[in-house]
N, C-alpha and C positions, 0 to 999 in steps of 0.2 A: 503494500499499500504506499510506503514512504517513497519508492520509485516513481509511482504515479503522481503523487503531489509534486515532485521535482519536475517531473515532465511537464505537467500543466503548468507550473509556475514559470519554466523557462519557455514555454510556448506565450504565455501572458507577457513575460518581459520582451520577447522578441517582438511581437505584436505591437507593444507600446512604442519599442524603438523604431520600428518600421514606420508606424503613424508619425512619430515624431520627425523622423528624417525627412519624409515627403512633405510634411507642413513647413519644415524649415526651407526646403527646395522652393516651395511656392512663395514663401516670403522673401526669399532672396532674389527671385526674378521679379518680384513686384507686383503679384497679382492682388494683393491686398491693397495696394494703392492704385487700383484701376480706376479712371473716371466713370461716371456714370453715364448711361445712355449711349452705349457702344451699338452701333448698327448691326444688323446680321450679316451684311456684306462685309463687314471689316475682318480682318485677320489679326492676330496680337502677336508680336515678336519682341523677345528680350535677348540681348546678347551679353556675352561675358565682357565686351569692351566697353559697357555702359550704356548703349544705346538701346531704349525701349521704345519701341514704336508701334501705333495703332494703325494699320494699313486700311485706310478707308477706300471702299469698293475696289477690293482686291479681287483679281481674277479667279475664275473657279479653279483652275489648275494649281494655284498657290494654296486654296483653302482645302482642296483635297490630296494635297502632298504629292502631285505630279512633280512639282519643282520645288526646290528648297530655296529659301532666303537667307540671303548674307547681307549683314547691315556693316557699314562703314561709318563710324562716328567720327565727329571732330571734337577738338579739344573745347571745352566748355568751362567757364568758372565752377569751382566746387559747390556752389550754393543752388546749382541745377543737376547735381548728381540725383539720381533717382526719378526725374521728371519724365512723365510720358509724353513722347512727340506724336504728333498727328502727320501721316505720311500720305502723300498724296502724288499721282502723276501730274507733272508740270504741263499747263497748256502750251508753252513755249519751250522749244529745243534749246532756245538761247539761255535760259535758266541752267541748264545743265552745263553748258560750256562756262558760263560765268562763274560758276561756284567751284569749279575745276574738279568735278566729278569725273574720273576715268575708271572704265571697267577693265578688269582683267580678261584674258582669252576665256572664252566659255560662258562668260557672264552677260545677261540681259538687264538692262536698266528697268526697274520697276517704278519707284518713287522717291521723293525728296521729302525729308522729315523736318517739321518744324515744332518749336515749343510755343505754347500760347503764353505771352506775358502781357499781363492786363487785357486780356479778352482778344489779343490779336496774334495772329501767326506771325512773329517778328524774328524769332532766333533761329537760324538754321543750324540743326543738330546732327545731320548725317543723311545717308541715302541707303536705299535697299535695292538689292540687285536679287535676280534669281538664277540659280544653276539648275542642271538636271539633277533630279534625286536619283543618284545610281545606287 
């Protein structure tokens, strides 16, 4: 009977540890800080480099994992760490060239990301590219 108690106790500890690990991962990528009212056509991306982007009106192939998203962030002041960016495909191709965004081989440009400051999209925070999901 004692071995059964130890086994059940070990399972409980392992379950609590696993739950804690996954909650920590959700916290570290910023899912608890997401803004309200994210549309269904948006996809959410958080990268180790610090870029957190909500890709508005993302193509179906990105939402279904046919293509993988790669984020390239820019250096921002530390008070913007952890801020979510809104990412959109620009209307003008000159925006891409002006900001100096250059894709690497195999990458396809998807969106530019901006942080809303005082209700306006004014601070460029990075760019999203897609690559084939191999």
